[in-house]
C-alpha positions as CSV (number, residue, x, y, z in Angstrom):
1,M,-59.0,-252.7,-195.1
2,R,-56.3,-253.9,-192.4
3,I,-52.9,-254.7,-193.8
4,L,-50.1,-256.7,-192.3
5,I,-46.2,-255.9,-193.9
6,A,-44.3,-259.1,-192.4
7,N,-40.7,-260.0,-192.1
8,A,-39.3,-256.7,-193.7
9,T,-35.9,-255.1,-193.1
10,I,-37.5,-251.8,-192.2
11,V,-35.5,-248.7,-193.2
12,D,-36.6,-244.9,-191.8
13,E,-35.1,-242.2,-189.8
14,D,-31.7,-243.4,-190.0
15,R,-32.2,-246.6,-189.0
16,S,-32.5,-250.2,-190.2
17,F,-34.1,-253.2,-188.1
18,H,-36.1,-256.1,-188.7
19,G,-39.9,-256.0,-187.8
20,H,-43.5,-255.6,-189.5
21,L,-46.0,-253.2,-190.3
22,T,-49.6,-252.8,-190.0
23,I,-52.0,-250.3,-191.8
24,N,-55.5,-250.1,-190.8
25,D,-57.5,-248.0,-193.9
26,D,-55.3,-245.1,-194.8
27,C,-53.0,-244.6,-192.0
28,I,-50.1,-246.8,-190.3
29,S,-51.4,-248.5,-187.1
30,G,-48.0,-250.1,-185.9
31,V,-44.4,-250.2,-186.5
32,C,-43.0,-253.5,-184.5
33,E,-39.4,-254.1,-184.1
34,G,-38.4,-257.6,-183.8
35,S,-39.2,-261.2,-185.1
36,D,-42.6,-261.6,-183.3
37,T,-45.6,-261.1,-186.1
38,P,-48.4,-259.0,-184.5
39,C,-51.5,-260.9,-184.0
40,G,-54.8,-260.0,-185.5
41,D,-56.9,-260.6,-188.4
42,Y,-56.1,-259.2,-191.9
43,D,-57.5,-258.6,-195.4
44,E,-54.4,-258.7,-196.7
45,C,-50.6,-260.1,-196.0
46,I,-47.6,-259.2,-197.2
47,D,-44.1,-261.3,-196.6
48,A,-41.4,-258.9,-197.5
49,A,-38.9,-261.5,-196.4
50,G,-35.7,-260.4,-198.3
51,C,-37.3,-257.1,-198.8
52,V,-36.5,-253.3,-197.8
53,V,-39.4,-251.5,-196.5
54,M,-39.4,-248.0,-196.3
55,P,-41.3,-244.8,-196.5
56,G,-43.2,-243.8,-200.1
57,V,-40.6,-241.7,-202.3
58,I,-42.1,-238.0,-202.2
59,D,-40.8,-236.4,-205.5
60,T,-40.5,-232.4,-205.2
61,H,-39.5,-231.7,-208.4
62,V,-41.7,-233.2,-211.7
63,H,-43.2,-231.8,-214.7
64,F,-45.9,-233.6,-215.4
65,R,-47.1,-231.4,-218.5
66,E,-50.7,-231.1,-217.8
67,P,-52.3,-228.9,-218.9
68,G,-51.7,-227.7,-222.7
69,L,-48.7,-230.3,-223.3
70,I,-50.6,-233.5,-222.8
71,H,-48.8,-235.0,-226.2
72,K,-46.1,-235.3,-224.3
73,A,-47.3,-236.8,-220.7
74,D,-50.5,-236.3,-218.6
75,I,-51.1,-236.3,-214.6
76,E,-52.2,-240.2,-215.7
77,S,-49.6,-241.8,-217.2
78,E,-46.8,-240.1,-215.2
79,S,-48.3,-241.0,-211.6
80,R,-48.4,-244.4,-213.0
81,A,-44.8,-243.7,-213.9
82,A,-44.2,-242.8,-210.3
83,A,-46.3,-245.9,-208.9
84,Y,-44.1,-248.0,-210.7
85,G,-41.3,-246.6,-209.3
86,G,-42.3,-246.5,-205.6
87,V,-43.0,-242.8,-206.1
88,T,-46.1,-241.9,-203.7
89,T,-46.2,-238.5,-203.6
90,F,-45.2,-235.6,-206.7
91,F,-45.1,-231.8,-206.7
92,D,-45.3,-230.4,-210.2
93,M,-44.0,-227.0,-211.6
94,P,-46.1,-224.1,-213.1
95,N,-44.5,-223.9,-216.4
96,T,-47.6,-225.7,-218.1
97,V,-49.8,-224.1,-220.6
98,P,-51.3,-222.0,-218.9
99,Q,-48.7,-221.2,-216.7
100,T,-49.7,-222.0,-212.8
101,V,-49.9,-218.5,-212.1
102,T,-52.9,-217.6,-211.3
103,E,-55.5,-219.1,-208.3
104,E,-57.6,-220.5,-211.2
105,A,-54.6,-222.2,-213.0
106,W,-53.7,-223.5,-209.7
107,Q,-57.2,-224.7,-208.9
108,D,-57.5,-226.3,-212.3
109,K,-54.3,-228.2,-211.8
110,M,-55.8,-229.6,-208.3
111,C,-59.2,-230.5,-209.9
112,R,-57.4,-232.7,-212.8
113,A,-55.2,-234.4,-210.1
114,A,-58.0,-235.3,-207.8
115,E,-59.6,-237.0,-211.2
116,K,-56.5,-238.5,-212.7
117,S,-53.7,-238.8,-210.1
118,H,-53.0,-242.6,-209.4
119,V,-50.5,-241.0,-206.2
120,N,-50.5,-238.0,-203.9
121,Y,-50.0,-234.5,-205.6
122,A,-49.2,-231.1,-204.9
123,F,-48.7,-228.4,-207.4
124,F,-46.1,-225.3,-207.0
125,I,-47.4,-221.7,-208.0
126,G,-45.3,-219.8,-210.0
127,A,-43.8,-216.6,-209.4
128,T,-43.7,-213.7,-212.0
129,N,-42.9,-210.0,-212.0
130,D,-46.1,-208.9,-211.1
131,N,-48.2,-211.5,-209.2
132,I,-46.9,-211.0,-205.8
133,E,-50.3,-210.3,-204.0
134,L,-51.5,-213.8,-205.3
135,L,-48.4,-215.3,-203.5
136,E,-49.1,-213.7,-200.3
137,R,-52.7,-214.5,-200.4
138,I,-52.6,-218.4,-201.7
139,D,-53.8,-221.0,-199.5
140,R,-50.4,-222.1,-197.9
141,H,-52.2,-225.4,-196.5
142,S,-52.2,-226.7,-199.7
143,I,-49.1,-225.7,-201.7
144,P,-45.4,-226.8,-201.0
145,G,-44.1,-223.1,-202.2
146,V,-43.1,-220.7,-204.9
147,K,-41.4,-221.4,-207.9
148,L,-39.3,-218.6,-208.9
149,F,-37.1,-218.9,-212.5
150,M,-34.2,-216.6,-211.6
151,G,-32.8,-218.1,-215.0
152,S,-35.4,-218.9,-217.7
153,S,-35.9,-222.6,-218.6
154,T,-39.1,-223.2,-220.1
155,G,-42.8,-221.6,-220.1
156,N,-40.9,-217.7,-220.5
157,M,-41.2,-217.6,-216.6
158,L,-38.0,-215.5,-216.1
159,V,-38.3,-213.3,-213.2
160,D,-35.5,-210.5,-214.3
161,R,-36.5,-207.2,-212.3
162,E,-34.5,-206.2,-209.3
163,E,-37.7,-205.1,-207.3
164,S,-39.7,-207.9,-207.8
165,L,-37.0,-210.3,-206.8
166,R,-36.6,-208.3,-203.7
167,R,-40.5,-208.3,-203.1
168,I,-40.7,-212.2,-203.3
169,F,-37.5,-212.7,-201.2
170,S,-38.4,-210.0,-198.4
171,R,-42.5,-210.8,-198.4
172,I,-43.0,-214.6,-199.1
173,S,-43.0,-216.9,-196.0
174,L,-43.3,-220.5,-197.8
175,P,-40.4,-222.0,-199.5
176,I,-39.0,-220.7,-203.0
177,M,-37.7,-223.5,-205.1
178,A,-35.2,-221.1,-207.3
179,H,-33.9,-222.2,-210.7
180,C,-30.7,-220.5,-211.1
181,E,-29.0,-219.7,-214.1
182,D,-28.2,-216.4,-215.8
183,T,-30.1,-216.1,-218.9
184,E,-27.6,-213.2,-220.4
185,M,-24.8,-215.3,-219.7
186,I,-26.3,-218.3,-221.3
187,S,-27.8,-215.9,-224.5
188,R,-24.2,-214.9,-225.0
189,A,-22.6,-218.4,-224.7
190,M,-25.2,-219.4,-227.3
191,A,-24.3,-216.6,-229.6
192,D,-20.8,-217.2,-229.9
193,A,-21.8,-221.2,-230.6
194,V,-23.8,-220.2,-233.6
195,S,-21.4,-218.0,-234.9
196,R,-18.9,-221.1,-234.4
197,Y,-20.7,-224.1,-235.5
198,G,-24.1,-222.7,-237.0
199,D,-27.7,-222.3,-236.0
200,D,-27.7,-225.7,-233.9
201,P,-24.7,-226.2,-232.1
202,P,-23.9,-229.8,-231.5
203,V,-25.4,-231.1,-228.2
204,A,-22.2,-231.9,-226.6
205,L,-21.7,-228.1,-226.5
206,H,-24.7,-227.8,-224.0
207,P,-22.8,-227.5,-220.7
208,Q,-20.5,-224.7,-222.5
209,I,-23.7,-222.8,-223.3
210,R,-25.6,-223.6,-219.9
211,L,-22.3,-222.8,-218.4
212,A,-21.1,-223.5,-214.7
213,E,-20.4,-219.7,-214.4
214,A,-24.2,-218.8,-215.8
215,C,-25.2,-221.2,-212.6
216,W,-23.0,-219.4,-209.9
217,A,-23.7,-216.3,-210.4
218,S,-27.7,-216.8,-210.3
219,S,-27.2,-219.2,-207.3
220,S,-24.8,-216.8,-205.6
221,K,-27.2,-214.0,-206.1
222,A,-30.3,-216.1,-204.8
223,V,-28.4,-216.7,-201.9
224,A,-27.6,-213.3,-200.9
225,L,-31.4,-212.3,-201.4
226,A,-32.5,-214.9,-199.3
227,S,-29.9,-214.1,-196.8
228,Q,-30.6,-210.3,-196.2
229,Y,-34.7,-210.8,-196.1
230,G,-34.5,-213.9,-194.1
231,A,-36.2,-216.0,-197.1
232,Q,-36.4,-219.7,-197.0
233,L,-34.7,-220.7,-200.0
234,H,-34.4,-224.3,-201.8
235,L,-31.9,-224.5,-205.1
236,A,-33.5,-226.6,-207.3
237,H,-31.3,-229.1,-209.4
238,L,-27.7,-228.3,-208.3
239,S,-25.4,-228.9,-211.2
240,T,-21.9,-227.5,-210.1
241,A,-19.2,-228.4,-207.4
242,R,-18.8,-224.7,-206.9
243,E,-22.7,-224.0,-206.0
244,L,-22.1,-226.5,-202.9
245,N,-20.3,-223.8,-201.2
246,L,-23.1,-221.8,-201.4
247,L,-25.1,-224.3,-198.5
248,P,-24.9,-224.2,-195.1
249,A,-24.3,-226.9,-192.7
250,A,-27.3,-228.3,-190.4
251,K,-26.7,-226.8,-186.9
252,D,-27.8,-229.4,-184.0
253,G,-29.9,-231.0,-186.5
254,V,-31.9,-228.0,-187.4
255,M,-32.5,-227.7,-191.4
256,P,-30.9,-224.6,-192.5
257,S,-33.4,-221.7,-194.2
258,I,-30.9,-222.2,-197.4
259,T,-31.0,-225.7,-198.8
260,G,-30.0,-227.6,-202.4
261,E,-31.3,-230.2,-204.2
262,A,-29.3,-232.6,-206.5
263,V,-31.6,-234.3,-209.3
264,I,-30.7,-238.1,-210.7
265,A,-29.7,-236.8,-214.2
266,H,-27.0,-235.1,-212.5
267,L,-26.1,-237.9,-209.9
268,M,-25.8,-240.6,-213.3
269,F,-24.5,-238.8,-216.1
270,S,-21.6,-236.6,-217.0
271,D,-20.5,-234.5,-220.4
272,G,-18.8,-237.6,-221.5
273,D,-22.1,-239.5,-221.6
274,Y,-23.2,-236.8,-224.7
275,A,-21.3,-238.7,-227.0
276,T,-23.5,-242.0,-226.8
277,K,-26.5,-240.5,-224.9
278,G,-26.7,-237.4,-227.1
279,A,-30.0,-235.3,-226.6
280,L,-31.4,-238.1,-224.4
281,I,-29.5,-236.4,-221.6
282,K,-29.8,-232.5,-222.5
283,C,-31.8,-230.8,-219.6
284,N,-31.2,-227.5,-217.6
285,P,-29.0,-227.1,-215.9
286,A,-27.1,-229.1,-218.1
287,V,-25.3,-232.4,-217.3
288,K,-21.5,-231.2,-215.9
289,T,-18.1,-232.5,-215.6
290,E,-17.6,-235.7,-214.3
291,T,-16.0,-233.7,-211.5
292,D,-19.2,-231.8,-211.1
293,K,-21.2,-235.3,-210.9
294,M,-18.6,-237.0,-208.1
295,A,-18.7,-233.8,-205.9
296,L,-22.7,-233.9,-206.1
297,R,-22.7,-237.3,-204.8
298,R,-20.4,-236.7,-201.8
299,A,-22.8,-234.1,-200.7
300,I,-25.8,-236.1,-201.0
301,A,-23.7,-238.3,-198.7
302,D,-22.3,-236.2,-196.3
303,G,-25.8,-233.8,-195.8
304,T,-24.6,-230.7,-197.9
305,I,-27.4,-231.5,-200.3
306,T,-31.0,-232.0,-198.6
307,T,-32.9,-233.6,-201.5
308,V,-32.9,-236.0,-204.3
309,A,-35.4,-235.1,-207.1
310,T,-36.3,-236.0,-210.7
311,D,-36.9,-232.9,-212.3
312,H,-39.1,-235.4,-214.6
313,A,-39.5,-233.5,-217.6
314,P,-40.9,-236.1,-220.7
315,H,-40.7,-235.0,-224.3
316,C,-41.8,-236.8,-227.3
317,R,-38.8,-238.3,-228.9
318,S,-39.0,-236.0,-232.0
319,E,-38.6,-233.0,-229.5
320,K,-35.3,-234.4,-228.4
321,E,-33.4,-234.8,-232.0
322,G,-31.1,-231.9,-232.9
323,G,-28.3,-230.2,-231.1
324,C,-28.2,-227.4,-228.5
325,K,-30.5,-225.1,-229.8
326,K,-33.2,-227.4,-231.5
327,A,-33.3,-230.7,-229.0
328,A,-35.8,-230.0,-226.1
329,S,-34.1,-230.1,-222.7
330,G,-35.6,-232.8,-220.0
331,M,-35.8,-236.1,-219.6
332,P,-38.4,-238.8,-217.9
333,M,-37.2,-240.2,-214.6
334,V,-39.5,-240.9,-212.1
335,Q,-40.3,-244.3,-212.5
336,F,-36.4,-245.0,-212.4
337,S,-35.2,-242.8,-209.5
338,L,-35.2,-245.2,-206.8
339,P,-33.8,-247.8,-208.3
340,C,-30.8,-244.9,-209.4
341,M,-30.1,-244.2,-205.7
342,L,-30.3,-247.9,-204.5
343,Q,-27.4,-248.5,-207.1
344,L,-25.5,-245.4,-205.9
345,A,-26.0,-247.2,-202.1
346,D,-24.4,-250.7,-203.5
347,E,-21.4,-248.6,-205.1
348,G,-21.0,-247.6,-201.3
349,V,-21.7,-243.7,-202.7
350,L,-25.1,-243.8,-199.6
351,T,-26.3,-245.9,-197.0
352,L,-29.7,-247.3,-197.6
353,P,-30.7,-244.9,-194.6
354,Q,-29.4,-242.1,-196.3
355,V,-31.5,-242.9,-199.6
356,V,-34.4,-242.6,-197.5
357,R,-33.6,-239.7,-195.6
358,L,-33.0,-237.6,-198.9
359,M,-36.3,-239.1,-201.1
360,C,-38.6,-239.3,-198.3
361,N,-37.9,-238.0,-194.8
362,N,-36.3,-235.0,-195.9
363,P,-38.6,-233.7,-198.3
364,A,-41.5,-233.9,-195.9
365,R,-39.3,-231.7,-193.2
366,L,-38.4,-229.4,-195.6
367,F,-42.2,-228.7,-197.4
368,D,-43.5,-229.5,-193.8
369,I,-46.0,-231.7,-195.2
370,D,-48.5,-233.1,-193.0
371,R,-48.5,-237.0,-191.7
372,R,-46.3,-238.3,-194.7
373,G,-42.4,-239.2,-195.4
374,F,-42.0,-241.4,-192.2
375,L,-43.0,-244.8,-191.0
376,R,-44.9,-243.6,-188.0
377,K,-48.2,-244.4,-186.2
378,G,-50.8,-242.5,-187.5
379,Y,-49.2,-241.3,-190.6
380,K,-50.5,-242.2,-194.0
381,A,-49.6,-245.4,-195.3
382,D,-47.7,-244.5,-198.5
383,I,-45.0,-247.1,-198.7
384,T,-42.6,-248.8,-201.0
385,I,-41.0,-252.3,-201.1
386,V,-38.1,-253.0,-202.6
387,R,-36.1,-256.4,-203.6
388,P,-32.4,-256.5,-203.8
389,D,-30.6,-259.1,-205.9
390,C,-33.7,-258.9,-208.7
391,G,-31.7,-258.2,-211.9
392,W,-33.5,-256.4,-214.7
393,T,-32.9,-254.2,-217.6
394,V,-34.7,-250.8,-218.6
395,T,-36.7,-251.5,-221.7
396,E,-38.9,-249.6,-223.7
397,D,-41.8,-252.3,-223.1
398,I,-41.7,-251.7,-219.0
399,I,-41.5,-247.6,-219.7
400,Q,-44.8,-246.2,-218.5
401,S,-44.3,-242.4,-219.5
402,R,-46.4,-241.4,-222.1
403,C,-43.1,-240.4,-224.0
404,G,-42.5,-244.4,-224.3
405,W,-38.4,-243.7,-224.0
406,S,-35.5,-243.1,-221.2
407,P,-32.0,-242.0,-220.8
408,L,-31.8,-245.4,-219.1
409,M,-32.8,-247.8,-221.9
410,G,-30.3,-250.8,-221.6
411,H,-29.0,-250.1,-218.2
412,S,-29.5,-252.9,-215.6
413,F,-30.3,-252.4,-211.9
414,R,-30.0,-255.1,-209.1
415,W,-32.7,-253.2,-206.7
416,H,-36.4,-253.8,-207.8
417,V,-39.6,-251.8,-206.9
418,E,-42.0,-254.8,-206.1
419,H,-44.5,-253.3,-204.1
420,T,-46.2,-249.7,-204.0
421,L,-48.8,-248.5,-201.3
422,C,-50.3,-245.0,-201.0
423,N,-52.9,-243.9,-198.5
424,G,-53.4,-247.9,-197.6
425,R,-54.4,-248.9,-201.0
426,H,-51.8,-251.3,-202.6
427,I,-51.6,-249.8,-205.9
428,F,-48.6,-251.8,-207.5
429,N,-48.1,-255.6,-206.7
430,K,-45.3,-257.4,-208.4
431,G,-46.4,-255.7,-212.0
432,C,-49.5,-255.4,-211.5
433,F,-51.5,-252.1,-211.2
434,D,-54.1,-251.0,-209.9
435,S,-55.5,-248.4,-212.6
436,S,-58.6,-247.3,-210.0
437,S,-56.5,-245.9,-207.4
438,H,-56.6,-242.0,-206.7
439,G,-54.0,-240.4,-204.8
440,E,-55.0,-237.6,-202.3
441,A,-54.0,-233.7,-202.2
442,V,-50.8,-233.0,-200.0
443,T,-51.4,-230.9,-197.0
444,F,-48.7,-228.9,-195.4
445,R,-48.3,-227.3,-192.1
446,H,-46.9,-223.8,-193.2
447,H,-49.4,-221.7,-191.2
448,E,-47.9,-223.6,-188.0
449,R,-44.3,-223.0,-188.4
450,H,-44.9,-218.9,-189.3
451,A,-47.7,-218.7,-187.0
């Protein structure tokens, strides 16, 4: 297939310009700046007048629940939601059933995704107290990195032995993505809340139980270990202003070895929203104060934070009922992350090139993804086209995630994802979805960087 995307505002690599894109089979064959339309015969022409054309979003932090938890979601349903939201690549986390902490479990996920995923995919391998040998020998070409739970979230994957942590930080050269919350501090805070409020404390107390001090204690320990051993550390879902002080600035445009991620929940919500959203916005780490939210917004704009992802974590509605103990933590966000970020651009928090840098360019750079994340000749044609001034509201009938709800229900957006192309295939076209589409396994160049 030869495809022409014409009359676009192209946003990529800190630039915005008028131009055209050409695609030959699964790759970009040309990026043409200016008003002159490229000559040639095309199988499909997409008129992108009035639209922004950008690389497909790379969401490096999702929980698609397969295997073992498919009553909540599976790879098919959530990759469809991703495509509707302009996300062309996802990295899935290891706290499934079984946990992705063996080569067999990782390979099983890869086989499932090859059969079911509509967009491109990769799977983190999970660290445990005892699997360091696997982490050292695993196929570097096919894995984005190692997920380390330094505070246990879900799935009982806590790595809490000092010796194990030191082995991981000293011997693993892959990127380490760490969930950092001090479990002992959280347990003490929960016990205190239960003594005061009963067995299931009100959900508004969640940020006082998954408290900011627990985030700081664990994140600062991870940074100290990474600094001591020279590891590449990516701090997942930062939620507090204080933790931002742990992140070094990039020097001469070179990405530092210690980086941070923000997720949509902590950029869109604060503790005042528990009054109206309740457990729908309960997640780990907890949504915290308005001050923390605004600090995170400044950090994505000034470059302190390197990537924005979703921590997409669907649950059945019944599982979201209750308070701090009973309601499940996590929310589905992959379908709406790009409209949220574009809204922040409209509000003056970011520029459009910064949105692209955080959601496309930087994920590709950080994880050393092969030929994705940029609109460059010869790169895979993963492309998202969004249109402004196209008001719409999140309603239940448009939600693609199997769980069928979103904390954004009733929220209105100005930007709309109009087209998603994945490996040169037009999989989402103005509301029409190609259900026969299949993504590809993402490959990485870690071996080149560490050769």
